[in-house]
One Martini backbone bead per residue (centre of mass of N, CA, C, O) as a GRO file, in nm:
protein
  146
    1UNK     BB    1  19.971  13.864   0.408
    2UNK     BB    2  19.741  14.061   0.447
    3UNK     BB    3  19.913  14.315   0.504
    4UNK     BB    4  20.063  14.328   0.230
    5UNK     BB    5  19.812  14.349   0.050
    6UNK     BB    6  19.697  14.599   0.181
    7UNK     BB    7  19.941  14.784   0.137
    8UNK     BB    8  19.943  14.764  -0.171
    9UNK     BB    9  19.659  14.886  -0.207
   10UNK     BB   10  19.719  15.158  -0.076
   11UNK     BB   11  19.951  15.244  -0.262
   12UNK     BB   12  19.801  15.222  -0.528
   13UNK     BB   13  19.581  15.423  -0.458
   14UNK     BB   14  19.767  15.664  -0.404
   15UNK     BB   15  19.894  15.675  -0.685
   16UNK     BB   16  19.636  15.709  -0.844
   17UNK     BB   17  19.538  15.966  -0.702
   18UNK     BB   18  19.786  16.144  -0.762
   19UNK     BB   19  19.762  16.119  -1.068
   20UNK     BB   20  19.478  16.223  -1.094
   21UNK     BB   21  19.529  16.500  -0.968
   22UNK     BB   22  19.741  16.591  -1.176
   23UNK     BB   23  19.560  16.570  -1.421
   24UNK     BB   24  19.331  16.751  -1.322
   25UNK     BB   25  19.505  17.002  -1.272
   26UNK     BB   26  19.612  17.034  -1.559
   27UNK     BB   27  19.336  17.062  -1.694
   28UNK     BB   28  19.241  17.309  -1.526
   29UNK     BB   29  19.490  17.497  -1.601
   30UNK     BB   30  19.405  17.477  -1.877
   31UNK     BB   31  19.292  17.653  -2.119
   32UNK     BB   32  19.018  17.702  -2.281
   33UNK     BB   33  18.890  17.684  -2.567
   34UNK     BB   34  18.731  17.865  -2.779
   35UNK     BB   35  18.420  17.972  -2.864
   36UNK     BB   36  18.175  17.990  -3.140
   37UNK     BB   37  17.923  18.216  -3.258
   38UNK     BB   38  17.747  18.191  -3.555
   39UNK     BB   39  17.569  18.462  -3.725
   40UNK     BB   40  17.364  18.442  -3.983
   41UNK     BB   41  17.303  18.736  -4.192
   42UNK     BB   42  17.067  19.002  -4.301
   43UNK     BB   43  16.908  19.301  -4.374
   44UNK     BB   44  16.685  19.143  -4.561
   45UNK     BB   45  16.595  18.986  -4.309
   46UNK     BB   46  16.304  18.927  -4.120
   47UNK     BB   47  16.423  18.710  -3.890
   48UNK     BB   48  16.698  18.827  -3.778
   49UNK     BB   49  16.638  19.023  -3.539
   50UNK     BB   50  16.548  18.807  -3.334
   51UNK     BB   51  16.811  18.643  -3.335
   52UNK     BB   52  17.003  18.871  -3.262
   53UNK     BB   53  16.881  18.926  -2.984
   54UNK     BB   54  16.931  18.644  -2.865
   55UNK     BB   55  17.243  18.641  -2.913
   56UNK     BB   56  17.303  18.901  -2.751
   57UNK     BB   57  17.206  18.788  -2.482
   58UNK     BB   58  17.416  18.563  -2.474
   59UNK     BB   59  17.662  18.745  -2.490
   60UNK     BB   60  17.606  18.889  -2.220
   61UNK     BB   61  17.612  18.620  -2.050
   62UNK     BB   62  17.893  18.466  -2.206
   63UNK     BB   63  18.132  18.661  -2.310
   64UNK     BB   64  18.328  18.601  -2.041
   65UNK     BB   65  18.361  18.263  -2.135
   66UNK     BB   66  18.519  18.210  -2.404
   67UNK     BB   67  18.319  18.367  -2.613
   68UNK     BB   68  18.247  18.417  -2.958
   69UNK     BB   69  18.060  18.660  -3.134
   70UNK     BB   70  17.949  18.624  -3.481
   71UNK     BB   71  17.869  18.826  -3.748
   72UNK     BB   72  17.756  18.694  -4.055
   73UNK     BB   73  17.781  18.841  -4.356
   74UNK     BB   74  17.619  18.881  -4.694
   75UNK     BB   75  17.758  19.151  -4.714
   76UNK     BB   76  17.917  19.399  -4.688
   77UNK     BB   77  18.067  19.615  -4.457
   78UNK     BB   78  17.907  19.880  -4.394
   79UNK     BB   79  17.610  19.800  -4.336
   80UNK     BB   80  17.657  19.602  -4.097
   81UNK     BB   81  17.806  19.798  -3.909
   82UNK     BB   82  17.575  20.002  -3.887
   83UNK     BB   83  17.362  19.814  -3.777
   84UNK     BB   84  17.509  19.719  -3.519
   85UNK     BB   85  17.549  20.003  -3.402
   86UNK     BB   86  17.249  20.091  -3.395
   87UNK     BB   87  17.167  19.834  -3.204
   88UNK     BB   88  17.418  19.762  -2.997
   89UNK     BB   89  17.593  19.536  -3.087
   90UNK     BB   90  17.880  19.309  -2.981
   91UNK     BB   91  17.979  19.196  -3.236
   92UNK     BB   92  18.153  19.044  -3.440
   93UNK     BB   93  18.275  19.075  -3.782
   94UNK     BB   94  18.188  18.897  -4.088
   95UNK     BB   95  18.206  18.917  -4.464
   96UNK     BB   96  18.248  18.594  -4.563
   97UNK     BB   97  17.967  18.427  -4.571
   98UNK     BB   98  17.959  18.238  -4.821
   99UNK     BB   99  18.187  18.041  -4.737
  100UNK     BB  100  18.057  17.961  -4.461
  101UNK     BB  101  17.793  17.850  -4.562
  102UNK     BB  102  17.922  17.608  -4.705
  103UNK     BB  103  18.078  17.481  -4.468
  104UNK     BB  104  17.788  17.461  -4.286
  105UNK     BB  105  17.534  17.409  -4.468
  106UNK     BB  106  17.376  17.659  -4.512
  107UNK     BB  107  17.050  17.769  -4.654
  108UNK     BB  108  17.040  18.040  -4.476
  109UNK     BB  109  16.855  18.301  -4.323
  110UNK     BB  110  16.889  18.233  -4.034
  111UNK     BB  111  17.206  18.113  -3.881
  112UNK     BB  112  17.337  17.885  -3.628
  113UNK     BB  113  17.676  17.829  -3.496
  114UNK     BB  114  17.875  17.603  -3.311
  115UNK     BB  115  18.224  17.630  -3.227
  116UNK     BB  116  18.535  17.568  -3.219
  117UNK     BB  117  18.854  17.686  -3.255
  118UNK     BB  118  18.880  17.522  -3.545
  119UNK     BB  119  18.566  17.523  -3.670
  120UNK     BB  120  18.405  17.302  -3.549
  121UNK     BB  121  18.106  17.169  -3.529
  122UNK     BB  122  17.882  17.132  -3.252
  123UNK     BB  123  17.637  17.319  -3.358
  124UNK     BB  124  17.399  17.251  -3.649
  125UNK     BB  125  17.107  17.329  -3.681
  126UNK     BB  126  16.819  17.381  -3.774
  127UNK     BB  127  16.644  17.658  -3.840
  128UNK     BB  128  16.405  17.653  -3.626
  129UNK     BB  129  16.605  17.577  -3.348
  130UNK     BB  130  16.878  17.723  -3.329
  131UNK     BB  131  16.893  17.916  -3.084
  132UNK     BB  132  16.812  17.710  -2.864
  133UNK     BB  133  17.017  17.482  -2.929
  134UNK     BB  134  17.272  17.654  -2.903
  135UNK     BB  135  17.225  17.751  -2.617
  136UNK     BB  136  17.223  17.470  -2.485
  137UNK     BB  137  17.506  17.380  -2.585
  138UNK     BB  138  17.664  17.612  -2.461
  139UNK     BB  139  17.594  17.556  -2.168
  140UNK     BB  140  17.711  17.271  -2.162
  141UNK     BB  141  18.003  17.338  -2.240
  142UNK     BB  142  18.052  17.538  -2.002
  143UNK     BB  143  17.987  17.338  -1.771
  144UNK     BB  144  18.218  17.131  -1.848
  145UNK     BB  145  18.452  17.358  -1.785
  146UNK     BB  146  18.381  17.396  -1.454
   0.00000   0.00000   0.00000
């Protein structure tokens, strides 16, 4: 009796482990959905250059890990593109910032939001700690994916 119970336990454990391995392998093989860091800014903003530098440093550090950094401008197209080119920032640029400000309930600039691929906010901290909090959350999300 003992041997049959023990054998059943071993087989059950083996099946569970093989299923677990298959699930884990499938999850690891599936590409992670991209994350986005939205940096709301304007050339008129006196605090924006410091935040832009911090986010560009993050972009250089994590840009190759399926993270897209987007400078969301509250101005037209030409001035922001010139500014980003002059500063050497490698952000993607989005110029419909007013609609996105409302979506993420940002009350001004600079404002930084971390989103998933569907645009759902993962981190949308208050103005004061935004760059540090978003950077910490980004690191955590990327660590969980590896």
